[in-house]
Backbone as JSON, one array per atom type, in Angstrom:
{
  "sequence": "MKIIEYLRKFLKINRHYNSLDHIEFQAKSKMVDFDFSSVFDSDPTKYRSEIERLASTGTNFFVPNSNNVHARIILSNIFKQSNSHIKILAKNLCGDVSKDEYITELESAINRKIKIEIKLESNSNSENSKAIELIRQYKKNPTFSDNVSIGLVKTSNLELLKLHNKKMYNFCVGDSKMFRLETDTENYVAIANFNDSFTRNKLTSIFDNLQTSQIEKPFCL",
  "N": [[101.36, 101.25, -33.71], [102.99, 101.99, -31.32], [101.17, 103.36, -30.26], [98.84, 102.06, -29.84], [99.15, 100.25, -27.99], [100.46, 102.36, -25.94], [97.54, 103.17, -25.12], [96.84, 100.81, -24.0], [98.18, 100.0, -22.0], [97.95, 102.78, -20.88], [95.37, 102.56, -19.96], [94.82, 100.0, -18.31], [95.9, 101.21, -16.04], [94.74, 102.84, -15.11], [92.33, 101.6, -14.74], [93.05, 100.4, -12.48], [93.91, 102.67, -10.27], [91.14, 103.81, -10.29], [89.92, 102.67, -7.95], [90.36, 103.05, -5.94], [89.31, 104.88, -4.09], [86.63, 103.15, -4.5], [87.39, 100.64, -2.65], [87.34, 101.36, -0.47], [85.03, 102.46, 0.4], [83.83, 99.86, 0.23], [85.53, 98.29, 2.54], [84.36, 99.97, 4.52], [81.76, 99.95, 4.67], [81.82, 97.09, 5.85], [82.28, 97.38, 8.12], [82.21, 97.23, 11.45], [79.21, 99.06, 13.61], [80.08, 100.3, 16.4], [82.13, 103.1, 17.48], [85.25, 101.6, 17.83], [87.78, 102.72, 17.73], [87.77, 104.94, 19.17], [86.7, 103.64, 22.14], [89.31, 102.9, 22.65], [90.39, 105.41, 23.1], [91.63, 106.95, 24.9], [92.98, 105.0, 26.4], [95.8, 104.0, 25.51], [97.34, 101.19, 25.7], [95.62, 99.54, 25.93], [94.15, 99.48, 23.64], [96.24, 98.33, 22.25], [96.64, 95.14, 22.91], [94.35, 94.87, 22.07], [94.88, 94.54, 19.49], [96.89, 93.17, 19.39], [95.94, 90.94, 19.59], [93.7, 90.6, 17.42], [95.95, 90.76, 15.45], [96.89, 88.48, 16.07], [95.26, 86.32, 16.03], [94.48, 86.68, 13.19], [92.09, 87.35, 12.66], [89.31, 88.3, 10.54], [88.05, 91.5, 10.97], [87.19, 94.62, 10.39], [89.12, 97.56, 11.33], [88.92, 100.69, 12.66], [91.15, 103.2, 12.96], [92.27, 106.41, 14.4], [94.64, 107.67, 14.81], [97.95, 108.69, 15.11], [99.09, 107.0, 17.37], [97.67, 104.51, 17.16], [97.71, 103.97, 14.16], [101.1, 103.63, 14.56], [100.82, 101.67, 15.38], [99.45, 99.37, 14.23], [100.39, 99.04, 12.16], [102.5, 97.95, 13.11], [102.34, 95.97, 14.74], [101.01, 94.36, 11.73], [103.98, 93.75, 10.25], [105.04, 92.1, 11.92], [103.59, 90.22, 11.9], [104.13, 88.99, 9.73], [105.2, 86.83, 6.89], [106.14, 86.35, 3.86], [106.54, 89.18, 2.33], [106.03, 92.91, 2.69], [104.75, 95.03, 1.67], [104.75, 98.87, 0.88], [103.24, 101.67, 0.62], [104.07, 104.83, 0.91], [103.65, 108.6, 1.82], [106.72, 109.81, 2.94], [107.89, 108.94, 4.61], [108.76, 110.21, 7.31], [107.46, 110.97, 9.15], [105.26, 111.37, 12.25], [104.78, 108.41, 12.19], [106.48, 106.32, 11.67], [108.45, 105.51, 13.51], [109.62, 104.64, 16.65], [108.54, 101.27, 17.68], [107.19, 100.29, 14.98], [109.91, 101.07, 13.46], [110.9, 99.07, 15.08], [109.69, 96.68, 14.29], [109.62, 96.15, 11.29], [112.54, 96.3, 10.94], [113.51, 93.65, 12.4], [111.27, 93.01, 10.85], [112.9, 92.36, 8.47], [115.01, 91.36, 9.19], [114.26, 88.97, 9.07], [114.45, 88.19, 6.94], [112.07, 88.54, 5.59], [110.48, 89.88, 2.19], [110.5, 93.26, 1.19], [109.39, 95.94, 0.16], [108.95, 99.31, -0.6], [107.39, 103.16, -1.38], [107.53, 106.21, -2.08], [106.02, 108.92, -1.94], [107.01, 111.62, -2.07], [110.26, 112.9, -1.73], [111.18, 114.78, 0.06], [112.08, 115.89, 3.03], [113.42, 113.41, 3.97], [116.12, 113.37, 4.15], [115.47, 113.28, 6.78], [114.69, 110.65, 7.81], [113.97, 107.82, 9.7], [113.03, 105.18, 9.33], [113.9, 105.6, 6.11], [116.86, 105.46, 6.37], [116.6, 103.03, 7.63], [116.74, 101.34, 5.99], [118.95, 102.21, 3.66], [120.75, 101.15, 4.76], [120.23, 98.15, 5.18], [120.47, 97.6, 2.54], [122.64, 98.04, 1.61], [124.26, 96.11, 2.58], [125.41, 92.61, 1.35], [123.71, 90.2, 2.19], [120.72, 91.11, 2.79], [120.08, 93.03, 0.95], [118.73, 92.33, -1.4], [116.34, 91.77, -0.63], [115.0, 93.91, -0.06], [113.73, 97.46, -1.39], [113.64, 100.58, -1.72], [111.47, 103.21, -3.65], [111.05, 105.96, -5.85], [107.69, 107.27, -6.19], [106.57, 107.55, -10.04], [105.99, 110.92, -11.02], [103.33, 110.7, -12.92], [102.63, 108.82, -12.31], [101.3, 109.79, -9.62], [99.66, 112.23, -10.88], [97.85, 110.33, -11.59], [96.05, 108.85, -9.53], [95.41, 110.78, -8.31], [94.26, 112.5, -9.99], [91.84, 110.22, -10.39], [90.74, 109.9, -7.79], [89.06, 110.98, -4.86], [90.62, 112.04, -3.11], [94.66, 111.52, -2.01], [95.53, 108.31, -1.43], [97.53, 106.11, 1.41], [98.86, 103.1, 2.16], [98.95, 99.68, 3.84], [100.66, 96.49, 2.47], [100.71, 93.17, 4.08], [101.64, 90.12, 3.28], [99.2, 87.6, 2.08], [97.16, 88.57, 3.36], [96.66, 90.85, 5.46], [95.82, 94.16, 5.55], [96.57, 97.62, 5.34], [94.79, 100.92, 4.85], [94.94, 104.27, 4.74], [92.99, 106.35, 4.76], [92.7, 109.05, 5.54], [94.83, 111.43, 5.07], [96.13, 113.05, 6.35], [95.27, 113.12, 8.85], [95.48, 110.38, 10.07], [93.83, 108.77, 9.7], [92.16, 105.8, 9.54], [91.82, 102.15, 8.16], [92.21, 99.03, 8.66], [92.15, 95.4, 8.39], [93.26, 92.04, 9.37], [93.05, 89.76, 8.07], [91.4, 89.84, 5.55], [92.1, 88.85, 1.92], [90.89, 89.44, -0.33], [90.57, 92.42, 0.08], [93.7, 93.81, -0.05], [94.09, 92.43, -1.92], [93.42, 93.97, -3.58], [94.49, 96.1, -3.21], [97.3, 95.58, -3.37], [97.61, 94.78, -6.1], [97.34, 97.5, -7.23], [99.45, 99.06, -6.07], [101.65, 97.27, -7.73], [101.39, 98.21, -9.96], [102.39, 101.13, -9.89], [105.06, 102.78, -10.51], [107.76, 103.68, -10.45], [111.24, 105.86, -9.71], [114.32, 106.18, -9.0], [115.56, 107.09, -6.05], [116.65, 110.67, -5.25], [120.34, 111.29, -4.82], [121.18, 112.86, -1.51], [120.1, 110.13, -0.89], [119.67, 107.97, -2.45], [119.68, 104.96, -3.07]],
  "CA": [[101.7, 100.18, -32.72], [103.37, 102.5, -30.29], [99.93, 104.03, -29.47], [98.23, 101.39, -29.81], [100.1, 100.15, -27.32], [100.59, 102.88, -24.69], [96.65, 103.2, -24.84], [96.52, 99.59, -23.47], [98.83, 100.9, -20.98], [96.92, 103.45, -19.87], [93.87, 102.04, -19.69], [95.57, 99.05, -16.92], [96.6, 101.79, -15.39], [93.68, 103.87, -15.49], [91.15, 100.76, -14.09], [93.43, 100.21, -11.32], [93.48, 103.4, -9.92], [90.34, 104.31, -10.29], [89.34, 101.6, -7.56], [91.25, 103.71, -4.51], [87.53, 105.23, -3.35], [85.48, 101.73, -4.34], [87.92, 100.26, -2.07], [87.15, 102.62, 0.63], [83.77, 102.42, 0.56], [83.23, 98.69, 0.73], [85.76, 98.46, 3.5], [83.67, 101.3, 5.51], [80.64, 99.13, 4.63], [81.79, 96.6, 6.13], [83.15, 97.54, 9.63], [80.94, 97.12, 12.24], [78.64, 99.77, 14.04], [80.69, 101.36, 17.42], [83.48, 103.14, 17.09], [86.11, 100.78, 18.09], [88.71, 103.1, 17.82], [87.43, 105.92, 20.19], [86.74, 103.06, 22.8], [90.26, 103.21, 24.0], [91.35, 106.43, 22.5], [92.2, 106.85, 26.36], [94.07, 104.11, 26.93], [96.32, 102.85, 23.95], [97.96, 100.27, 26.33], [94.21, 98.4, 25.83], [94.71, 99.49, 22.4], [97.64, 97.68, 21.36], [96.33, 94.34, 23.8], [93.3, 94.43, 20.95], [95.02, 95.1, 17.89], [98.07, 92.44, 19.12], [95.15, 89.69, 19.75], [92.68, 90.38, 16.17], [96.82, 90.53, 14.72], [98.03, 87.52, 15.49], [94.74, 85.35, 15.87], [94.48, 86.49, 11.88], [90.95, 87.94, 12.82], [88.89, 88.95, 9.7], [87.76, 92.31, 11.73], [87.29, 95.35, 9.86], [89.5, 98.14, 12.14], [88.86, 101.79, 12.15], [92.21, 103.93, 13.53], [91.86, 107.27, 14.52], [95.76, 108.45, 14.8], [99.36, 108.25, 14.49], [100.02, 106.06, 17.61], [96.96, 103.8, 16.34], [98.43, 103.97, 13.11], [102.2, 102.65, 14.67], [100.63, 100.46, 16.92], [99.27, 98.43, 13.61], [101.82, 98.79, 10.88], [103.7, 96.99, 13.61], [101.63, 94.26, 14.16], [101.31, 94.01, 10.34], [105.46, 93.65, 10.14], [105.29, 90.97, 13.09], [103.09, 88.84, 11.36], [104.31, 89.03, 8.16], [106.16, 86.12, 6.47], [106.52, 86.53, 2.98], [106.4, 90.06, 2.01], [105.77, 93.87, 3.02], [104.18, 96.61, 0.25], [104.26, 100.02, 1.45], [102.78, 103.45, -0.17], [103.7, 106.34, 1.8], [104.25, 109.67, 1.82], [108.27, 109.81, 2.76], [108.5, 108.09, 5.73], [109.41, 110.49, 7.88], [105.96, 112.0, 10.11], [105.29, 110.79, 13.61], [104.35, 107.2, 12.34], [107.59, 105.72, 11.28], [109.43, 105.83, 14.49], [109.9, 103.93, 17.6], [108.06, 100.34, 17.22], [107.93, 101.19, 13.6], [110.94, 100.67, 13.1], [111.97, 98.41, 15.72], [109.37, 95.79, 13.66], [110.74, 96.55, 10.33], [113.9, 95.76, 11.31], [113.08, 92.78, 12.38], [111.11, 92.22, 9.26], [114.03, 93.05, 7.14], [115.74, 90.54, 9.28], [113.65, 87.73, 9.38], [114.49, 87.41, 5.7], [110.45, 89.15, 4.16], [110.68, 91.78, 1.25], [109.91, 94.66, 1.99], [108.62, 97.01, -0.86], [108.5, 100.86, 0.06], [107.22, 103.46, -2.6], [107.27, 107.24, -1.78], [105.46, 110.19, -3.26], [108.3, 112.59, -1.59], [111.92, 112.47, -1.13], [110.97, 115.75, 0.9], [112.53, 115.87, 4.74], [114.41, 112.27, 3.92], [117.16, 112.87, 5.61], [115.28, 112.9, 9.1], [113.56, 109.43, 8.12], [114.72, 106.57, 10.48], [112.94, 104.22, 8.12], [115.01, 105.62, 4.93], [118.08, 105.06, 6.92], [117.48, 101.7, 8.06], [116.4, 100.48, 3.81], [119.71, 102.17, 3.35], [122.09, 100.14, 5.71], [120.43, 96.63, 4.85], [120.36, 97.84, 1.16], [124.56, 98.46, 1.25], [124.38, 94.33, 3.15], [124.55, 91.99, 0.37], [122.63, 89.49, 2.8], [120.05, 91.39, 2.97], [119.96, 93.74, -0.08], [117.37, 91.84, -2.56], [115.18, 91.67, -0.37], [114.95, 95.87, 0.57], [113.43, 98.08, -1.99], [113.07, 101.76, -1.8], [111.95, 104.34, -4.65], [109.57, 107.37, -6.39], [106.26, 107.08, -7.58], [106.46, 108.55, -10.76], [104.34, 111.84, -10.89], [102.71, 110.8, -13.81], [101.61, 107.97, -11.54], [101.02, 110.67, -9.0], [98.66, 112.04, -11.05], [96.48, 109.58, -12.26], [95.61, 108.74, -8.94], [95.19, 112.02, -7.64], [92.34, 112.29, -10.75], [90.93, 109.34, -10.12], [90.16, 109.43, -6.27], [88.7, 111.98, -3.9], [91.87, 112.01, -2.35], [95.47, 111.12, -1.93], [95.88, 107.32, 0.18], [98.54, 105.67, 1.87], [98.45, 101.94, 2.41], [99.96, 99.07, 3.54], [99.79, 95.9, 3.01], [101.44, 92.19, 4.25], [101.95, 88.07, 2.91], [98.51, 87.88, 1.39], [95.73, 88.83, 3.72], [96.4, 91.72, 6.21], [96.66, 95.72, 5.06], [96.26, 99.06, 6.33], [94.52, 101.48, 4.38], [94.96, 105.3, 5.49], [91.52, 107.71, 3.97], [92.68, 110.87, 5.64], [96.36, 110.98, 5.14], [96.73, 114.43, 7.88], [94.53, 112.64, 9.97], [96.1, 109.76, 10.4], [92.48, 108.05, 10.0], [92.41, 104.66, 8.93], [90.95, 101.19, 7.93], [93.04, 97.86, 9.1], [92.08, 94.4, 9.03], [94.3, 91.14, 9.74], [92.75, 88.88, 7.16], [90.89, 90.45, 3.94], [92.73, 88.77, 1.2], [90.23, 90.51, -1.42], [90.57, 94.03, -0.03], [94.62, 93.47, 0.17], [94.97, 91.93, -3.65], [93.13, 94.79, -4.96], [95.42, 97.16, -2.72], [98.71, 95.22, -4.11], [97.61, 94.89, -7.93], [97.56, 99.55, -7.18], [101.04, 99.11, -6.0], [102.44, 97.38, -8.02], [101.17, 99.5, -11.18], [102.89, 102.67, -9.76], [105.74, 103.03, -11.48], [109.12, 104.19, -9.42], [112.34, 105.69, -10.25], [115.53, 106.13, -7.94], [115.23, 108.08, -4.92], [118.13, 111.66, -5.69], [121.27, 111.5, -3.53], [122.11, 112.72, -1.12], [119.13, 109.53, -0.24], [119.54, 107.23, -3.2], [119.6, 103.74, -2.42]],
  "C": [[102.25, 100.45, -31.49], [101.93, 103.03, -29.07], [99.17, 103.48, -29.31], [98.26, 100.61, -28.02], [100.26, 100.41, -25.78], [99.46, 103.23, -24.48], [96.53, 102.13, -23.85], [96.81, 99.58, -21.74], [98.4, 101.43, -19.68], [96.01, 103.01, -19.18], [94.18, 100.96, -18.44], [95.35, 99.7, -15.98], [95.87, 102.4, -14.46], [92.52, 102.51, -14.23], [92.11, 100.48, -13.02], [93.51, 101.33, -9.94], [92.56, 104.23, -9.83], [89.46, 103.63, -9.29], [89.27, 101.6, -6.05], [89.57, 104.09, -3.39], [86.56, 104.14, -3.09], [85.89, 101.27, -2.84], [87.74, 100.88, -0.7], [85.91, 102.18, 1.33], [83.66, 101.08, 1.22], [84.36, 97.56, 1.84], [84.98, 99.23, 4.81], [82.41, 100.48, 5.38], [80.58, 97.6, 5.49], [82.22, 96.27, 8.12], [81.73, 97.68, 10.4], [80.6, 98.17, 13.12], [78.98, 100.64, 15.41], [82.14, 101.52, 16.59], [85.32, 102.85, 18.08], [87.37, 101.62, 18.17], [88.87, 103.89, 19.59], [86.81, 105.31, 21.91], [88.36, 102.93, 24.01], [91.29, 104.08, 23.09], [92.88, 107.33, 24.37], [92.72, 106.1, 26.91], [95.53, 103.66, 25.88], [96.95, 101.32, 24.12], [96.46, 99.01, 25.89], [93.93, 98.33, 24.42], [95.25, 98.42, 21.57], [97.53, 96.09, 21.83], [95.3, 93.99, 21.89], [93.5, 94.03, 19.79], [96.18, 93.87, 17.82], [96.88, 91.45, 18.84], [94.47, 89.26, 18.07], [94.6, 90.0, 15.47], [97.06, 88.64, 15.0], [97.05, 85.93, 15.79], [94.1, 85.21, 14.54], [92.77, 86.84, 11.47], [90.71, 88.53, 11.29], [88.1, 90.38, 10.33], [87.91, 93.81, 11.0], [88.15, 96.95, 11.88], [89.32, 99.55, 12.19], [90.65, 102.06, 13.16], [91.78, 105.07, 13.18], [93.46, 108.82, 14.87], [96.97, 108.01, 14.84], [99.71, 106.75, 15.82], [99.21, 104.88, 17.0], [97.99, 103.33, 14.98], [100.23, 102.82, 13.34], [101.94, 101.08, 15.1], [99.86, 98.97, 15.64], [99.72, 97.75, 12.08], [102.8, 98.27, 11.97], [103.74, 95.87, 13.97], [101.72, 94.26, 12.41], [102.49, 93.61, 9.61], [105.63, 92.51, 11.04], [104.93, 90.21, 12.12], [103.21, 88.53, 10.0], [105.28, 87.43, 7.94], [106.39, 85.97, 4.89], [107.27, 87.98, 2.34], [105.16, 91.36, 2.82], [105.8, 94.73, 1.78], [103.6, 97.77, 1.31], [104.42, 101.37, 0.91], [102.83, 104.07, 1.13], [103.94, 107.62, 1.79], [105.26, 109.9, 1.52], [108.61, 109.39, 3.74], [109.76, 108.74, 6.73], [108.71, 111.61, 8.94], [106.23, 111.13, 11.79], [104.41, 109.24, 13.85], [105.61, 106.46, 12.47], [108.57, 106.27, 12.61], [109.11, 104.68, 15.84], [109.62, 102.3, 16.95], [108.05, 99.51, 15.81], [108.82, 100.35, 13.03], [111.69, 99.16, 13.57], [111.16, 96.93, 14.63], [109.96, 95.44, 12.45], [111.65, 96.24, 10.3], [114.08, 94.43, 11.72], [112.43, 92.17, 11.39], [111.97, 91.64, 8.33], [114.74, 91.25, 7.74], [115.49, 88.87, 9.46], [113.15, 87.33, 7.72], [112.91, 88.14, 4.43], [111.29, 90.37, 3.66], [109.66, 92.48, 1.4], [110.23, 95.48, 0.93], [108.29, 98.24, -0.65], [108.63, 101.74, -1.5], [106.54, 104.8, -1.62], [106.25, 108.23, -2.78], [105.88, 110.81, -3.07], [109.11, 111.84, -1.3], [111.64, 113.91, -0.07], [111.36, 115.31, 2.67], [113.12, 114.34, 4.43], [114.81, 112.06, 4.65], [116.89, 112.79, 6.61], [114.16, 111.53, 8.98], [113.95, 108.5, 8.76], [114.56, 105.46, 9.78], [113.65, 104.32, 7.16], [115.68, 104.79, 5.29], [118.53, 103.72, 7.09], [117.1, 100.75, 6.43], [117.78, 100.89, 3.65], [120.47, 101.36, 3.42], [121.73, 98.72, 4.93], [120.38, 96.72, 3.5], [122.18, 97.87, 1.04], [124.85, 96.78, 1.85], [124.66, 93.15, 1.74], [123.59, 90.7, 1.02], [121.61, 89.64, 2.64], [119.33, 92.61, 0.97], [119.07, 93.43, -1.48], [116.53, 91.85, -1.74], [114.26, 93.01, 0.07], [114.66, 96.26, -1.06], [112.89, 99.44, -1.87], [112.58, 102.27, -3.44], [110.69, 105.34, -4.52], [108.69, 107.24, -6.51], [106.31, 107.72, -8.33], [106.22, 109.69, -11.06], [103.63, 111.99, -12.15], [101.68, 110.3, -13.36], [100.61, 108.49, -10.29], [99.62, 111.0, -9.34], [97.64, 111.82, -11.63], [95.91, 109.23, -11.0], [94.69, 109.88, -8.04], [93.38, 112.09, -8.6], [91.59, 111.3, -10.81], [90.08, 108.54, -8.89], [90.27, 110.58, -5.84], [90.15, 112.33, -3.23], [93.1, 111.0, -2.31], [95.42, 109.77, -0.77], [97.15, 106.83, 0.18], [97.92, 104.17, 2.09], [99.87, 101.12, 2.97], [99.86, 97.78, 3.42], [100.72, 94.12, 3.45], [100.84, 90.33, 4.62], [99.95, 88.23, 1.96], [97.07, 88.44, 1.61], [95.52, 89.81, 5.12], [96.54, 93.16, 5.38], [95.92, 96.37, 6.25], [96.35, 100.32, 5.42], [94.0, 102.95, 4.7], [94.17, 105.96, 4.33], [91.75, 108.49, 4.2], [94.09, 111.12, 6.47], [96.96, 112.11, 6.33], [95.6, 113.93, 8.85], [94.83, 111.3, 11.24], [94.94, 108.57, 10.45], [92.35, 106.57, 9.0], [92.02, 103.58, 8.68], [92.01, 99.94, 8.09], [92.15, 96.52, 9.04], [93.25, 92.82, 8.44], [93.89, 90.16, 8.91], [91.76, 88.68, 6.26], [92.04, 90.05, 3.19], [92.31, 89.34, 0.06], [90.34, 91.96, -1.39], [91.84, 94.01, -0.34], [94.98, 92.83, -1.28], [94.48, 93.51, -4.54], [94.18, 96.11, -4.41], [96.73, 97.25, -3.39], [98.74, 95.16, -5.43], [97.94, 97.03, -8.27], [98.76, 99.5, -7.55], [101.41, 98.92, -6.38], [102.43, 97.54, -10.14], [101.68, 100.79, -11.37], [104.58, 102.39, -9.73], [106.93, 104.61, -10.47], [110.6, 104.79, -10.44], [113.27, 106.26, -8.99], [115.08, 107.41, -6.55], [116.78, 109.4, -5.15], [118.87, 111.53, -4.6], [120.62, 112.82, -3.13], [121.02, 110.65, -0.16], [119.06, 108.48, -0.89], [119.87, 106.14, -2.84], [120.72, 102.89, -3.56]]
}
């Protein structure tokens, strides 16, 4: 019986992990023909203004993202527009994205009692992460402790992700329709949409099936 249950569980996880490449393909097939991000590369202010417009109006538009500044702008707007929950799958939250407005809007979301779930692929350099420190502080506060969580994705789950997809993906989902899917984690290349419940649901299913363990001291919460 234990073997049968294990196989059922494995096949369920397998089915979820096997869909990331397909999600990327589907999203790219819906994108417009021109390179949205390159139009605004020379002026991040224009990119920010356009992303804020798309986010605030909940526009169903697939937005490309080609650098760390664009990543911060998109993610901070997902945080800003979320009303119930935010789920983040990231490498370690200590890179060039998780700072400045990312931290400001993440803290604002926590203070609005938005449920924040973070799953990390690694705890390397975690002592330098402002985002992890922020979560740690709020986790200590009884008012917010039930609304924030962070953990390390178990090695076995990471291996399944790598096995069934051509590469590693990071992603964030907000509420029932917003997401940012990072398709090139080294160069911050990503796809985002502020009104696509179909893709968001697929990413949420993958996220929820990732098992985690506690982050080791001194970073445990």
